[in-house]
Each structure stands twice: as structure tokens, then as C-alpha cells.
N, CA, C and O atoms as a Tripos MOL2 file, in Angstrom:
@<TRIPOS>MOLECULE
protein
  292   291    73     0     0
PROTEIN
NO_CHARGES

@<TRIPOS>ATOM
      1 N           0.8330   -1.1890   -0.0050 N.3       1 UNK1
      2 CA         -0.0220   -0.0440   -0.0250 C.3       1 UNK1
      3 C           0.9620    1.2860    0.0350 C.2       1 UNK1
      4 O           1.9440    1.4010    0.7670 O.2       1 UNK1
      5 N           0.5150    2.1630   -0.8130 N.am      2 UNK2
      6 CA          1.2300    3.5050   -0.7330 C.3       2 UNK2
      7 C           0.1670    4.5800   -0.7280 C.2       2 UNK2
      8 O          -1.0110    4.3380   -0.9890 O.2       2 UNK2
      9 N           0.6220    5.7530   -0.4270 N.am      3 UNK3
     10 CA         -0.3870    6.9310   -0.2010 C.3       3 UNK3
     11 C          -0.0790    7.9710   -1.2530 C.2       3 UNK3
     12 O           1.0910    8.1680   -1.5800 O.2       3 UNK3
     13 N          -1.0360    8.6170   -1.7760 N.am      4 UNK4
     14 CA         -1.0100    9.5690   -2.8240 C.3       4 UNK4
     15 C          -1.4400   10.8900   -2.2490 C.2       4 UNK4
     16 O          -2.4540   10.9880   -1.5570 O.2       4 UNK4
     17 N          -0.6960   11.8550   -2.5280 N.am      5 UNK5
     18 CA         -1.0120   13.2350   -2.0310 C.3       5 UNK5
     19 C          -1.9120   13.9250   -3.0970 C.2       5 UNK5
     20 O          -1.4180   14.1820   -4.1950 O.2       5 UNK5
     21 N          -3.2400   14.2460   -2.8200 N.am      6 UNK6
     22 CA         -4.0270   15.0350   -3.7130 C.3       6 UNK6
     23 C          -4.4070   16.3990   -3.2110 C.2       6 UNK6
     24 O          -4.8390   16.5420   -2.0670 O.2       6 UNK6
     25 N          -4.2670   17.3280   -3.9790 N.am      7 UNK7
     26 CA         -4.5540   18.7330   -3.7000 C.3       7 UNK7
     27 C          -5.9190   19.0770   -4.2180 C.2       7 UNK7
     28 O          -6.3410   18.7290   -5.3200 O.2       7 UNK7
     29 N          -6.6040   19.8230   -3.2930 N.am      8 UNK8
     30 CA         -8.0000   20.2890   -3.7410 C.3       8 UNK8
     31 C          -7.9640   21.8660   -3.9660 C.2       8 UNK8
     32 O          -7.8240   22.6190   -3.0020 O.2       8 UNK8
     33 N          -8.0940   22.3360   -5.2510 N.am      9 UNK9
     34 CA         -8.1180   23.6440   -5.5860 C.3       9 UNK9
     35 C          -9.3740   24.0360   -6.1690 C.2       9 UNK9
     36 O          -9.7880   23.5500   -7.2220 O.2       9 UNK9
     37 N         -10.0080   24.9400   -5.4760 N.am     10 UNK10
     38 CA        -11.3380   25.4450   -5.9460 C.3      10 UNK10
     39 C         -12.3780   24.3250   -6.2950 C.2      10 UNK10
     40 O         -13.1670   24.4300   -7.2350 O.2      10 UNK10
     41 N         -12.3100   23.2740   -5.4800 N.am     11 UNK11
     42 CA        -13.2370   22.2680   -5.7720 C.3      11 UNK11
     43 C         -12.8850   21.1530   -6.7990 C.2      11 UNK11
     44 O         -13.6170   20.1880   -7.0190 O.2      11 UNK11
     45 N         -11.7390   21.3720   -7.3790 N.am     12 UNK12
     46 CA        -11.0430   20.3410   -8.3750 C.3      12 UNK12
     47 C          -9.9620   19.6250   -7.7250 C.2      12 UNK12
     48 O          -9.1490   20.2100   -7.0080 O.2      12 UNK12
     49 N          -9.9280   18.4640   -7.9350 N.am     13 UNK13
     50 CA         -8.9440   17.5490   -7.3030 C.3      13 UNK13
     51 C          -7.8540   17.2790   -8.2300 C.2      13 UNK13
     52 O          -8.1170   16.8940   -9.3700 O.2      13 UNK13
     53 N          -6.5970   17.4570   -7.8240 N.am     14 UNK14
     54 CA         -5.3900   17.3190   -8.5470 C.3      14 UNK14
     55 C          -4.4070   16.2610   -8.0030 C.2      14 UNK14
     56 O          -4.0600   16.4190   -6.8320 O.2      14 UNK14
     57 N          -3.9330   15.2590   -8.6420 N.am     15 UNK15
     58 CA         -3.0460   14.3870   -8.1600 C.3      15 UNK15
     59 C          -1.5980   15.0510   -8.1880 C.2      15 UNK15
     60 O          -1.1260   15.4780   -9.2420 O.2      15 UNK15
     61 N          -1.0050   15.1080   -7.1270 N.am     16 UNK16
     62 CA          0.3100   15.8120   -6.9430 C.3      16 UNK16
     63 C           1.4260   15.0650   -7.7170 C.2      16 UNK16
     64 O           2.4470   15.6400   -8.0930 O.2      16 UNK16
     65 N           1.1540   13.6360   -7.9550 N.am     17 UNK17
     66 CA          2.1820   12.8560   -8.4800 C.3      17 UNK17
     67 C           3.0480   12.3930   -7.3400 C.2      17 UNK17
     68 O           3.9390   11.6140   -7.6790 O.2      17 UNK17
     69 N           2.9890   12.6800   -6.1540 N.am     18 UNK18
     70 CA          3.7490   12.2770   -5.0720 C.3      18 UNK18
     71 C           3.2970   11.0560   -4.4780 C.2      18 UNK18
     72 O           2.0890   10.9420   -4.2710 O.2      18 UNK18
     73 N           4.0790   10.1220   -4.1700 N.am     19 UNK19
     74 CA          3.7880    8.8330   -3.5400 C.3      19 UNK19
     75 C           4.5200    8.6360   -2.3020 C.2      19 UNK19
     76 O           5.6820    9.0410   -2.2520 O.2      19 UNK19
     77 N           3.9510    8.0170   -1.2100 N.am     20 UNK20
     78 CA          4.5260    7.9360    0.0810 C.3      20 UNK20
     79 C           4.3410    6.4940    0.5330 C.2      20 UNK20
     80 O           3.3530    5.8520    0.1760 O.2      20 UNK20
     81 N           5.3080    5.9710    1.3340 N.am     21 UNK21
     82 CA          5.2520    4.6590    1.9710 C.3      21 UNK21
     83 C           4.2400    4.6140    3.0870 C.2      21 UNK21
     84 O           3.7240    3.5260    3.3440 O.2      21 UNK21
     85 N           3.8920    5.7230    3.8010 N.am     22 UNK22
     86 CA          2.9180    5.6780    4.8690 C.3      22 UNK22
     87 C           2.1390    6.9790    4.9380 C.2      22 UNK22
     88 O           2.5580    7.9950    4.3840 O.2      22 UNK22
     89 N           1.0580    6.9450    5.5880 N.am     23 UNK23
     90 CA          0.2490    8.1400    5.6430 C.3      23 UNK23
     91 C           0.8570    9.3280    6.4020 C.2      23 UNK23
     92 O           0.5910   10.4900    6.0950 O.2      23 UNK23
     93 N           1.6640    9.0020    7.3830 N.am     24 UNK24
     94 CA          2.2850    9.9900    8.1800 C.3      24 UNK24
     95 C           3.3060   10.8550    7.3210 C.2      24 UNK24
     96 O           3.4490   12.0590    7.5300 O.2      24 UNK24
     97 N           3.9560   10.2120    6.4100 N.am     25 UNK25
     98 CA          4.8210   10.9680    5.6080 C.3      25 UNK25
     99 C           4.2050   11.9100    4.5050 C.2      25 UNK25
    100 O           4.7080   12.9480    4.0750 O.2      25 UNK25
    101 N           3.0930   11.3710    4.1620 N.am     26 UNK26
    102 CA          2.1450   12.0890    3.1560 C.3      26 UNK26
    103 C           1.6640   13.2750    3.8080 C.2      26 UNK26
    104 O           1.7400   14.3710    3.2520 O.2      26 UNK26
    105 N           1.1570   13.1170    4.9890 N.am     27 UNK27
    106 CA          0.5390   14.3670    5.7380 C.3      27 UNK27
    107 C           1.6060   15.3070    6.1770 C.2      27 UNK27
    108 O           1.3560   16.5100    6.1030 O.2      27 UNK27
    109 N           2.7930   14.9040    6.6350 N.am     28 UNK28
    110 CA          3.8190   15.7440    7.0650 C.3      28 UNK28
    111 C           4.3180   16.5230    5.7210 C.2      28 UNK28
    112 O           4.4980   17.7380    5.8080 O.2      28 UNK28
    113 N           4.5090   15.9700    4.6860 N.am     29 UNK29
    114 CA          5.0130   16.6160    3.4220 C.3      29 UNK29
    115 C           3.9810   17.6300    3.1260 C.2      29 UNK29
    116 O           4.3700   18.7830    2.9380 O.2      29 UNK29
    117 N           2.7100   17.3610    3.0570 N.am     30 UNK30
    118 CA          1.6630   18.2520    2.6880 C.3      30 UNK30
    119 C           1.6710   19.4450    3.6640 C.2      30 UNK30
    120 O           1.5280   20.5740    3.1950 O.2      30 UNK30
    121 N           1.8240   19.2750    4.9620 N.am     31 UNK31
    122 CA          1.8730   20.3100    5.9780 C.3      31 UNK31
    123 C           2.9130   21.1950    5.8750 C.2      31 UNK31
    124 O           2.7330   22.4030    6.0280 O.2      31 UNK31
    125 N           4.2000   20.6230    5.5830 N.am     32 UNK32
    126 CA          5.3870   21.3450    5.3290 C.3      32 UNK32
    127 C           5.2410   22.3000    4.0280 C.2      32 UNK32
    128 O           5.5870   23.4810    4.0320 O.2      32 UNK32
    129 N           4.7220   21.6760    2.9950 N.am     33 UNK33
    130 CA          4.4650   22.4960    1.8660 C.3      33 UNK33
    131 C           3.5320   23.6420    2.0430 C.2      33 UNK33
    132 O           3.7030   24.7070    1.4500 O.2      33 UNK33
    133 N           2.5620   23.4240    2.8470 N.am     34 UNK34
    134 CA          1.5570   24.5850    3.2410 C.3      34 UNK34
    135 C           2.2920   25.5110    4.1380 C.2      34 UNK34
    136 O           1.9920   26.7000    4.0230 O.2      34 UNK34
    137 N           3.1680   25.2010    4.9820 N.am     35 UNK35
    138 CA          3.9420   26.2130    5.6900 C.3      35 UNK35
    139 C           4.8370   27.0410    4.8550 C.2      35 UNK35
    140 O           4.9680   28.2380    5.1130 O.2      35 UNK35
    141 N           5.4990   26.4500    3.8130 N.am     36 UNK36
    142 CA          6.3280   27.1430    2.8910 C.3      36 UNK36
    143 C           5.5580   28.1520    2.0930 C.2      36 UNK36
    144 O           5.9900   29.2850    1.8810 O.2      36 UNK36
    145 N           4.3610   27.6900    1.6410 N.am     37 UNK37
    146 CA          3.4470   28.6560    0.8850 C.3      37 UNK37
    147 C           3.0710   29.8570    1.7360 C.2      37 UNK37
    148 O           3.1070   30.9900    1.2560 O.2      37 UNK37
    149 N           2.6800   29.6070    3.0940 N.am     38 UNK38
    150 CA          2.2900   30.7010    3.9440 C.3      38 UNK38
    151 C           3.4340   31.6680    4.1360 C.2      38 UNK38
    152 O           3.2260   32.8810    4.1600 O.2      38 UNK38
    153 N           4.6600   31.1380    4.2750 N.am     39 UNK39
    154 CA          5.8150   32.0180    4.4530 C.3      39 UNK39
    155 C           6.0830   32.9930    3.2680 C.2      39 UNK39
    156 O           6.7150   34.0310    3.4650 O.2      39 UNK39
    157 N           5.6150   32.6710    2.0740 N.am     40 UNK40
    158 CA          5.7930   33.6230    0.9930 C.3      40 UNK40
    159 C           4.4900   34.3360    0.6730 C.2      40 UNK40
    160 O           4.4020   35.0000   -0.3600 O.2      40 UNK40
    161 N           3.5320   34.2290    1.4750 N.am     41 UNK41
    162 CA          2.2200   34.9750    1.4630 C.3      41 UNK41
    163 C           1.2030   34.3300    0.6050 C.2      41 UNK41
    164 O           0.2310   34.9930    0.2430 O.2      41 UNK41
    165 N           1.3390   33.1100    0.2520 N.am     42 UNK42
    166 CA          0.1870   32.2460   -0.4840 C.3      42 UNK42
    167 C          -0.6730   31.4660    0.4630 C.2      42 UNK42
    168 O          -0.2010   30.9180    1.4590 O.2      42 UNK42
    169 N          -1.9160   31.4240    0.1470 N.am     43 UNK43
    170 CA         -2.7570   30.4690    0.9860 C.3      43 UNK43
    171 C          -2.5650   29.0430    0.4070 C.2      43 UNK43
    172 O          -2.7570   28.8330   -0.7910 O.2      43 UNK43
    173 N          -2.1800   28.0510    1.2790 N.am     44 UNK44
    174 CA         -2.0680   26.7470    0.6890 C.3      44 UNK44
    175 C          -3.3510   26.0490    0.3610 C.2      44 UNK44
    176 O          -4.3610   26.3390    1.0020 O.2      44 UNK44
    177 N          -3.3880   25.1190   -0.6230 N.am     45 UNK45
    178 CA         -4.6820   24.4410   -0.9990 C.3      45 UNK45
    179 C          -4.8740   23.4480    0.0960 C.2      45 UNK45
    180 O          -3.9900   23.1590    0.9030 O.2      45 UNK45
    181 N          -6.1260   22.9190    0.0810 N.am     46 UNK46
    182 CA         -6.5330   21.7420    0.9720 C.3      46 UNK46
    183 C          -5.8880   20.5460    0.5090 C.2      46 UNK46
    184 O          -5.5790   20.6040   -0.6810 O.2      46 UNK46
    185 N          -5.5980   19.4900    1.0940 N.am     47 UNK47
    186 CA         -5.1080   18.3110    0.6300 C.3      47 UNK47
    187 C          -5.7250   17.0690    1.3780 C.2      47 UNK47
    188 O          -6.4230   17.1310    2.3900 O.2      47 UNK47
    189 N          -5.3580   15.9730    0.7270 N.am     48 UNK48
    190 CA         -5.8640   14.6620    1.3470 C.3      48 UNK48
    191 C          -4.8770   13.6050    0.9250 C.2      48 UNK48
    192 O          -4.2890   13.6780   -0.1540 O.2      48 UNK48
    193 N          -4.7000   12.6240    1.7830 N.am     49 UNK49
    194 CA         -3.6770   11.5530    1.4180 C.3      49 UNK49
    195 C          -4.6560   10.2830    1.2270 C.2      49 UNK49
    196 O          -5.4510    9.9880    2.1190 O.2      49 UNK49
    197 N          -4.5730    9.5990    0.1170 N.am     50 UNK50
    198 CA         -5.3450    8.5360   -0.2270 C.3      50 UNK50
    199 C          -4.5160    7.3480   -0.4280 C.2      50 UNK50
    200 O          -3.4850    7.3640   -1.1000 O.2      50 UNK50
    201 N          -5.0400    6.1890    0.2410 N.am     51 UNK51
    202 CA         -4.2460    4.8800    0.0360 C.3      51 UNK51
    203 C          -4.6060    4.2700   -1.3630 C.2      51 UNK51
    204 O          -5.7390    4.2630   -1.8440 O.2      51 UNK51
    205 N          -3.4890    3.7670   -1.9360 N.am     52 UNK52
    206 CA         -3.7070    3.1870   -3.3270 C.3      52 UNK52
    207 C          -2.7920    1.8740   -3.2570 C.2      52 UNK52
    208 O          -1.7460    1.8920   -2.6080 O.2      52 UNK52
    209 N          -3.1890    0.8240   -3.8930 N.am     53 UNK53
    210 CA         -2.4180   -0.3530   -4.0450 C.3      53 UNK53
    211 C          -1.1000    0.0360   -4.7150 C.2      53 UNK53
    212 O          -1.1260    0.8200   -5.6640 O.2      53 UNK53
    213 N           0.0280   -0.4640   -4.2760 N.am     54 UNK54
    214 CA          1.3790   -0.2740   -4.7430 C.3      54 UNK54
    215 C           1.4280   -0.6990   -6.2180 C.2      54 UNK54
    216 O           1.0770   -1.8410   -6.5150 O.2      54 UNK54
    217 N           1.8200    0.1090   -7.0980 N.am     55 UNK55
    218 CA          1.9960   -0.2070   -8.4670 C.3      55 UNK55
    219 C           0.7840    0.0450   -9.2700 C.2      55 UNK55
    220 O           0.8200   -0.1810  -10.4790 O.2      55 UNK55
    221 N          -0.3820    0.5330   -8.6570 N.am     56 UNK56
    222 CA         -1.5900    0.7310   -9.4130 C.3      56 UNK56
    223 C          -1.8710    2.1540   -9.7310 C.2      56 UNK56
    224 O          -1.4140    2.9680   -8.9290 O.2      56 UNK56
    225 N          -2.4480    2.5480  -10.6130 N.am     57 UNK57
    226 CA         -2.6820    3.9080  -11.0300 C.3      57 UNK57
    227 C          -4.0250    4.4250  -10.3020 C.2      57 UNK57
    228 O          -4.9830    3.6650  -10.1610 O.2      57 UNK57
    229 N          -4.0400    5.6100   -9.8980 N.am     58 UNK58
    230 CA         -5.1880    6.2920   -9.2870 C.3      58 UNK58
    231 C          -5.9630    6.8810  -10.3560 C.2      58 UNK58
    232 O          -5.4480    7.6060  -11.2080 O.2      58 UNK58
    233 N          -7.2810    6.5630  -10.3270 N.am     59 UNK59
    234 CA         -8.2520    6.9220  -11.3650 C.3      59 UNK59
    235 C          -9.2030    7.8790  -10.6170 C.2      59 UNK59
    236 O         -10.0100    7.3930   -9.8250 O.2      59 UNK59
    237 N          -9.1560    9.1630  -10.8140 N.am     60 UNK60
    238 CA        -10.1590   10.0710  -10.1720 C.3      60 UNK60
    239 C         -11.3630   10.2070  -10.8800 C.2      60 UNK60
    240 O         -11.3070   10.6530  -12.0260 O.2      60 UNK60
    241 N         -12.5560    9.8630  -10.3350 N.am     61 UNK61
    242 CA        -13.7890    9.9850  -10.9180 C.3      61 UNK61
    243 C         -14.6210   11.1030  -10.2050 C.2      61 UNK61
    244 O         -15.2280   10.9150   -9.1500 O.2      61 UNK61
    245 N         -14.5870   12.2660  -10.8790 N.am     62 UNK62
    246 CA        -15.3000   13.4330  -10.2840 C.3      62 UNK62
    247 C         -16.4050   13.9050  -11.2320 C.2      62 UNK62
    248 O         -16.1300   14.2230  -12.3890 O.2      62 UNK62
    249 N         -17.6200   13.9500  -10.7640 N.am     63 UNK63
    250 CA        -18.7620   14.3970  -11.6270 C.3      63 UNK63
    251 C         -18.6180   15.8390  -12.0740 C.2      63 UNK63
    252 O         -18.2160   16.7290  -11.3250 O.2      63 UNK63
    253 N         -18.9590   16.0110  -13.3040 N.am     64 UNK64
    254 CA        -18.8890   17.4640  -13.6910 C.3      64 UNK64
    255 C         -19.9780   18.1930  -12.9790 C.2      64 UNK64
    256 O         -21.0080   17.6540  -12.5740 O.2      64 UNK64
    257 N         -19.6500   19.5730  -12.8440 N.am     65 UNK65
    258 CA        -20.5650   20.4480  -12.0980 C.3      65 UNK65
    259 C         -20.7770   21.5900  -12.9690 C.2      65 UNK65
    260 O         -19.8880   21.8970  -13.7630 O.2      65 UNK65
    261 N         -21.9830   22.3290  -12.8980 N.am     66 UNK66
    262 CA        -22.1530   23.4690  -13.7310 C.3      66 UNK66
    263 C         -21.2200   24.5990  -13.4800 C.2      66 UNK66
    264 O         -21.0540   25.4780  -14.3250 O.2      66 UNK66
    265 N         -20.5600   24.5890  -12.2420 N.am     67 UNK67
    266 CA        -19.6720   25.6970  -11.8920 C.3      67 UNK67
    267 C         -18.2610   25.4470  -12.1690 C.2      67 UNK67
    268 O         -17.3890   26.2490  -11.8340 O.2      67 UNK67
    269 N         -18.0000   24.2640  -12.8230 N.am     68 UNK68
    270 CA        -16.6620   23.8730  -13.0540 C.3      68 UNK68
    271 C         -15.8090   24.8240  -13.9220 C.2      68 UNK68
    272 O         -16.2960   25.2930  -14.9510 O.2      68 UNK68
    273 N         -14.4540   25.1460  -13.5060 N.am     69 UNK69
    274 CA        -13.6460   26.0400  -14.2180 C.3      69 UNK69
    275 C         -13.0270   25.3510  -15.3520 C.2      69 UNK69
    276 O         -12.4040   26.0090  -16.1850 O.2      69 UNK69
    277 N         -13.1500   24.0600  -15.4540 N.am     70 UNK70
    278 CA        -12.5940   23.3140  -16.5890 C.3      70 UNK70
    279 C         -13.6430   23.1400  -17.7280 C.2      70 UNK70
    280 O         -14.7830   22.7520  -17.4710 O.2      70 UNK70
    281 N         -13.2290   23.4390  -19.0020 N.am     71 UNK71
    282 CA        -14.3320   23.3150  -20.0550 C.3      71 UNK71
    283 C         -14.4850   21.9400  -20.3830 C.2      71 UNK71
    284 O         -15.4970   21.6800  -21.0340 O.2      71 UNK71
    285 N         -13.8220   21.1090  -20.1290 N.am     72 UNK72
    286 CA        -14.0050   19.6340  -20.5010 C.3      72 UNK72
    287 C         -14.0750   18.7710  -19.2080 C.2      72 UNK72
    288 O         -13.0900   18.7160  -18.4730 O.2      72 UNK72
    289 N         -15.1270   18.1510  -18.9390 N.am     73 UNK73
    290 CA        -15.2390   17.1660  -17.8270 C.3      73 UNK73
    291 C         -15.8910   15.8850  -18.1670 C.2      73 UNK73
    292 O         -16.0260   15.0140  -17.3080 O.2      73 UNK73
@<TRIPOS>BOND
     1     1     2 1
     2     2     3 1
     3     3     4 2
     4     3     5 am
     5     5     6 1
     6     6     7 1
     7     7     8 2
     8     7     9 am
     9     9    10 1
    10    10    11 1
    11    11    12 2
    12    11    13 am
    13    13    14 1
    14    14    15 1
    15    15    16 2
    16    15    17 am
    17    17    18 1
    18    18    19 1
    19    19    20 2
    20    19    21 am
    21    21    22 1
    22    22    23 1
    23    23    24 2
    24    23    25 am
    25    25    26 1
    26    26    27 1
    27    27    28 2
    28    27    29 am
    29    29    30 1
    30    30    31 1
    31    31    32 2
    32    31    33 am
    33    33    34 1
    34    34    35 1
    35    35    36 2
    36    35    37 am
    37    37    38 1
    38    38    39 1
    39    39    40 2
    40    39    41 am
    41    41    42 1
    42    42    43 1
    43    43    44 2
    44    43    45 am
    45    45    46 1
    46    46    47 1
    47    47    48 2
    48    47    49 am
    49    49    50 1
    50    50    51 1
    51    51    52 2
    52    51    53 am
    53    53    54 1
    54    54    55 1
    55    55    56 2
    56    55    57 am
    57    57    58 1
    58    58    59 1
    59    59    60 2
    60    59    61 am
    61    61    62 1
    62    62    63 1
    63    63    64 2
    64    63    65 am
    65    65    66 1
    66    66    67 1
    67    67    68 2
    68    67    69 am
    69    69    70 1
    70    70    71 1
    71    71    72 2
    72    71    73 am
    73    73    74 1
    74    74    75 1
    75    75    76 2
    76    75    77 am
    77    77    78 1
    78    78    79 1
    79    79    80 2
    80    79    81 am
    81    81    82 1
    82    82    83 1
    83    83    84 2
    84    83    85 am
    85    85    86 1
    86    86    87 1
    87    87    88 2
    88    87    89 am
    89    89    90 1
    90    90    91 1
    91    91    92 2
    92    91    93 am
    93    93    94 1
    94    94    95 1
    95    95    96 2
    96    95    97 am
    97    97    98 1
    98    98    99 1
    99    99   100 2
   100    99   101 am
   101   101   102 1
   102   102   103 1
   103   103   104 2
   104   103   105 am
   105   105   106 1
   106   106   107 1
   107   107   108 2
   108   107   109 am
   109   109   110 1
   110   110   111 1
   111   111   112 2
   112   111   113 am
   113   113   114 1
   114   114   115 1
   115   115   116 2
   116   115   117 am
   117   117   118 1
   118   118   119 1
   119   119   120 2
   120   119   121 am
   121   121   122 1
   122   122   123 1
   123   123   124 2
   124   123   125 am
   125   125   126 1
   126   126   127 1
   127   127   128 2
   128   127   129 am
   129   129   130 1
   130   130   131 1
   131   131   132 2
   132   131   133 am
   133   133   134 1
   134   134   135 1
   135   135   136 2
   136   135   137 am
   137   137   138 1
   138   138   139 1
   139   139   140 2
   140   139   141 am
   141   141   142 1
   142   142   143 1
   143   143   144 2
   144   143   145 am
   145   145   146 1
   146   146   147 1
   147   147   148 2
   148   147   149 am
   149   149   150 1
   150   150   151 1
   151   151   152 2
   152   151   153 am
   153   153   154 1
   154   154   155 1
   155   155   156 2
   156   155   157 am
   157   157   158 1
   158   158   159 1
   159   159   160 2
   160   159   161 am
   161   161   162 1
   162   162   163 1
   163   163   164 2
   164   163   165 am
   165   165   166 1
   166   166   167 1
   167   167   168 2
   168   167   169 am
   169   169   170 1
   170   170   171 1
   171   171   172 2
   172   171   173 am
   173   173   174 1
   174   174   175 1
   175   175   176 2
   176   175   177 am
   177   177   178 1
   178   178   179 1
   179   179   180 2
   180   179   181 am
   181   181   182 1
   182   182   183 1
   183   183   184 2
   184   183   185 am
   185   185   186 1
   186   186   187 1
   187   187   188 2
   188   187   189 am
   189   189   190 1
   190   190   191 1
   191   191   192 2
   192   191   193 am
   193   193   194 1
   194   194   195 1
   195   195   196 2
   196   195   197 am
   197   197   198 1
   198   198   199 1
   199   199   200 2
   200   199   201 am
   201   201   202 1
   202   202   203 1
   203   203   204 2
   204   203   205 am
   205   205   206 1
   206   206   207 1
   207   207   208 2
   208   207   209 am
   209   209   210 1
   210   210   211 1
   211   211   212 2
   212   211   213 am
   213   213   214 1
   214   214   215 1
   215   215   216 2
   216   215   217 am
   217   217   218 1
   218   218   219 1
   219   219   220 2
   220   219   221 am
   221   221   222 1
   222   222   223 1
   223   223   224 2
   224   223   225 am
   225   225   226 1
   226   226   227 1
   227   227   228 2
   228   227   229 am
   229   229   230 1
   230   230   231 1
   231   231   232 2
   232   231   233 am
   233   233   234 1
   234   234   235 1
   235   235   236 2
   236   235   237 am
   237   237   238 1
   238   238   239 1
   239   239   240 2
   240   239   241 am
   241   241   242 1
   242   242   243 1
   243   243   244 2
   244   243   245 am
   245   245   246 1
   246   246   247 1
   247   247   248 2
   248   247   249 am
   249   249   250 1
   250   250   251 1
   251   251   252 2
   252   251   253 am
   253   253   254 1
   254   254   255 1
   255   255   256 2
   256   255   257 am
   257   257   258 1
   258   258   259 1
   259   259   260 2
   260   259   261 am
   261   261   262 1
   262   262   263 1
   263   263   264 2
   264   263   265 am
   265   265   266 1
   266   266   267 1
   267   267   268 2
   268   267   269 am
   269   269   270 1
   270   270   271 1
   271   271   272 2
   272   271   273 am
   273   273   274 1
   274   274   275 1
   275   275   276 2
   276   275   277 am
   277   277   278 1
   278   278   279 1
   279   279   280 2
   280   279   281 am
   281   281   282 1
   282   282   283 1
   283   283   284 2
   284   283   285 am
   285   285   286 1
   286   286   287 1
   287   287   288 2
   288   287   289 am
   289   289   290 1
   290   290   291 1
   291   291   292 2
@<TRIPOS>SUBSTRUCTURE
     1 UNK1         2 RESIDUE 1 A UNK
     2 UNK2         6 RESIDUE 1 A UNK
     3 UNK3        10 RESIDUE 1 A UNK
     4 UNK4        14 RESIDUE 1 A UNK
     5 UNK5        18 RESIDUE 1 A UNK
     6 UNK6        22 RESIDUE 1 A UNK
     7 UNK7        26 RESIDUE 1 A UNK
     8 UNK8        30 RESIDUE 1 A UNK
     9 UNK9        34 RESIDUE 1 A UNK
    10 UNK10       38 RESIDUE 1 A UNK
    11 UNK11       42 RESIDUE 1 A UNK
    12 UNK12       46 RESIDUE 1 A UNK
    13 UNK13       50 RESIDUE 1 A UNK
    14 UNK14       54 RESIDUE 1 A UNK
    15 UNK15       58 RESIDUE 1 A UNK
    16 UNK16       62 RESIDUE 1 A UNK
    17 UNK17       66 RESIDUE 1 A UNK
    18 UNK18       70 RESIDUE 1 A UNK
    19 UNK19       74 RESIDUE 1 A UNK
    20 UNK20       78 RESIDUE 1 A UNK
    21 UNK21       82 RESIDUE 1 A UNK
    22 UNK22       86 RESIDUE 1 A UNK
    23 UNK23       90 RESIDUE 1 A UNK
    24 UNK24       94 RESIDUE 1 A UNK
    25 UNK25       98 RESIDUE 1 A UNK
    26 UNK26      102 RESIDUE 1 A UNK
    27 UNK27      106 RESIDUE 1 A UNK
    28 UNK28      110 RESIDUE 1 A UNK
    29 UNK29      114 RESIDUE 1 A UNK
    30 UNK30      118 RESIDUE 1 A UNK
    31 UNK31      122 RESIDUE 1 A UNK
    32 UNK32      126 RESIDUE 1 A UNK
    33 UNK33      130 RESIDUE 1 A UNK
    34 UNK34      134 RESIDUE 1 A UNK
    35 UNK35      138 RESIDUE 1 A UNK
    36 UNK36      142 RESIDUE 1 A UNK
    37 UNK37      146 RESIDUE 1 A UNK
    38 UNK38      150 RESIDUE 1 A UNK
    39 UNK39      154 RESIDUE 1 A UNK
    40 UNK40      158 RESIDUE 1 A UNK
    41 UNK41      162 RESIDUE 1 A UNK
    42 UNK42      166 RESIDUE 1 A UNK
    43 UNK43      170 RESIDUE 1 A UNK
    44 UNK44      174 RESIDUE 1 A UNK
    45 UNK45      178 RESIDUE 1 A UNK
    46 UNK46      182 RESIDUE 1 A UNK
    47 UNK47      186 RESIDUE 1 A UNK
    48 UNK48      190 RESIDUE 1 A UNK
    49 UNK49      194 RESIDUE 1 A UNK
    50 UNK50      198 RESIDUE 1 A UNK
    51 UNK51      202 RESIDUE 1 A UNK
    52 UNK52      206 RESIDUE 1 A UNK
    53 UNK53      210 RESIDUE 1 A UNK
    54 UNK54      214 RESIDUE 1 A UNK
    55 UNK55      218 RESIDUE 1 A UNK
    56 UNK56      222 RESIDUE 1 A UNK
    57 UNK57      226 RESIDUE 1 A UNK
    58 UNK58      230 RESIDUE 1 A UNK
    59 UNK59      234 RESIDUE 1 A UNK
    60 UNK60      238 RESIDUE 1 A UNK
    61 UNK61      242 RESIDUE 1 A UNK
    62 UNK62      246 RESIDUE 1 A UNK
    63 UNK63      250 RESIDUE 1 A UNK
    64 UNK64      254 RESIDUE 1 A UNK
    65 UNK65      258 RESIDUE 1 A UNK
    66 UNK66      262 RESIDUE 1 A UNK
    67 UNK67      266 RESIDUE 1 A UNK
    68 UNK68      270 RESIDUE 1 A UNK
    69 UNK69      274 RESIDUE 1 A UNK
    70 UNK70      278 RESIDUE 1 A UNK
    71 UNK71      282 RESIDUE 1 A UNK
    72 UNK72      286 RESIDUE 1 A UNK
    73 UNK73      290 RESIDUE 1 A UNK
């Protein structure tokens, strides 16, 4: 099992591409990134760490919404 760091930006979910051996490492890295962004005056995005079977791809299935900022859902 590995953990994937997902960023949540304006209601859209983005795969960071970062993979971790455990949930603690995933969470700590996301927290540290948030601290670094705050230090330069940016608001960090929300995040979540999701468990994925090792070697498997993560497929995000997010329903289209009328307010989506992406023209293709």
C-alpha cells in the first residue's frame, strides 16, 4: 500500500504525483508545503492523502458540475 497526495483547488482534485510509503509521511510533506506557501504569502490548498495499492494507477472520478472552471469534464 502506498499513499498519494491529492490537492483540492477550488473544488477540483489534482494528483500531485507524489507517492509515500505511509500516511504520516504524506501528511507531514503536505503540511510542510503549506507552511512554505504561507511564508511567501500564499494560501495553501486543501489536501488529502489517499491509500492506493502499490504499482496501481489512481483514477479520479469526479462528476462534472455546472460551476466547473474546466471546459471539459
